[in-house]
C-alpha positions as CSV (number, residue, x, y, z in Angstrom):
1,A,-26.1,16.6,2.9
2,A,-23.0,14.5,1.9
3,E,-23.2,12.3,-1.3
4,S,-22.1,9.2,0.1
5,R,-20.2,7.1,-1.7
6,G,-20.9,3.6,-0.2
7,D,-19.5,1.5,1.3
8,T,-15.1,0.8,1.8
9,V,-15.2,-2.6,1.4
10,I,-11.5,-4.4,2.7
11,G,-10.9,-7.9,2.3
12,H,-8.6,-10.3,4.5
13,D,-4.5,-10.7,4.0
14,I,-3.6,-7.5,2.9
15,W,-0.9,-4.8,3.0
16,F,-0.7,-1.6,3.5
17,G,2.3,0.1,3.1
18,R,3.3,3.9,5.0
19,D,1.1,6.2,4.4
20,A,-1.4,4.9,1.9
21,T,-4.9,6.1,1.1
22,I,-7.5,4.3,0.5
23,M,-10.6,6.7,-1.5
24,P,-14.1,6.1,0.5
25,G,-15.9,3.6,-1.0
26,V,-13.4,1.8,-2.8
27,G,-12.9,-1.3,-2.7
28,I,-9.4,-4.1,-2.7
29,G,-10.0,-6.9,-2.6
30,S,-7.6,-10.3,-0.6
31,G,-3.9,-10.4,-1.2
32,A,-3.3,-7.5,-2.7
33,I,-0.4,-5.3,-1.5
34,I,-1.0,-1.3,-1.2
35,A,2.4,0.4,-1.7
36,T,3.8,3.2,0.6
37,S,2.6,6.6,0.1
38,A,0.0,5.3,-2.5
39,V,-3.9,7.1,-3.7
40,V,-6.2,4.3,-4.3
41,T,-9.3,5.6,-6.7
42,R,-10.7,2.4,-7.7
43,P,-11.1,0.0,-7.1
44,V,-8.3,-2.8,-6.6
45,P,-8.3,-6.9,-7.4
46,A,-7.5,-9.8,-5.9
47,Y,-4.1,-10.0,-5.3
48,A,-2.6,-7.5,-7.3
49,I,0.1,-4.7,-6.7
50,V,-1.1,-1.4,-6.7
51,A,1.4,1.7,-6.1
52,G,1.5,5.4,-7.6
53,N,-1.4,8.0,-7.5
54,P,-3.6,7.7,-8.8
55,A,-2.7,3.5,-7.4
56,R,-2.9,1.5,-10.4
57,V,-2.4,-1.6,-11.0
58,V,2.0,-2.7,-10.9
59,R,1.4,-6.1,-11.0
60,R,-0.4,-10.3,-9.6
61,R,1.0,-11.5,-6.8
62,Y,0.0,-14.9,-8.6
63,D,-1.2,-16.3,-12.4
64,D,-5.2,-16.9,-12.5
65,A,-6.0,-20.5,-11.3
66,T,-3.8,-19.8,-8.3
67,I,-5.4,-16.8,-7.8
68,D,-8.7,-18.8,-8.2
69,A,-8.1,-21.3,-5.5
70,L,-6.7,-19.1,-2.9
71,L,-10.0,-17.7,-2.9
72,E,-11.7,-20.4,-2.9
73,I,-10.5,-22.4,-0.4
74,A,-10.5,-19.2,2.2
75,W,-7.8,-19.6,5.2
76,W,-8.2,-16.9,6.4
77,D,-11.5,-18.3,7.1
78,W,-10.6,-21.2,9.7
79,D,-9.3,-21.5,13.4
80,A,-6.6,-20.1,14.9
81,A,-5.6,-23.4,15.6
82,K,-5.4,-24.4,11.9
83,I,-4.0,-21.2,10.4
84,T,-0.7,-22.1,12.9
85,R,-0.6,-25.5,12.2
86,N,-0.6,-25.1,8.1
87,L,1.0,-21.6,8.0
88,D,4.1,-22.7,5.8
89,A,1.0,-23.8,3.4
90,I,-0.7,-20.3,3.9
91,R,2.8,-18.5,3.6
92,G,4.6,-20.4,0.8
93,A,1.1,-20.9,-1.7
94,D,1.2,-24.5,-1.3
95,L,-2.0,-25.0,-2.9
96,A,-2.2,-29.1,-2.9
97,A,-0.9,-28.5,1.4
98,L,-4.0,-26.2,1.7
99,R,-6.6,-28.0,-0.2
100,A,-5.4,-31.6,1.5
101,A,-6.1,-28.7,5.2
102,R,-9.6,-28.2,4.2
């Protein structure tokens, strides 16, 4: 019997580069960016940018406070009309506008 490595869990609002490979059982946090041809063998934190083989965190997209706020706001759970109305705030990570829209 094949050994299970657990579920592969992919968060929200993630960008995957071409030919990126995610190994079984690895979790990808919301807002992460997976570089082209990256081979992800370990969990990727929310809003991290990873690259390489094996993939390593190159940098984080935002500071801790901004990441925590974006995860709390969870705009990806909003209905499509609300997302459309707030696209500029989402694209710009405008926390004040996103909190007001919530």
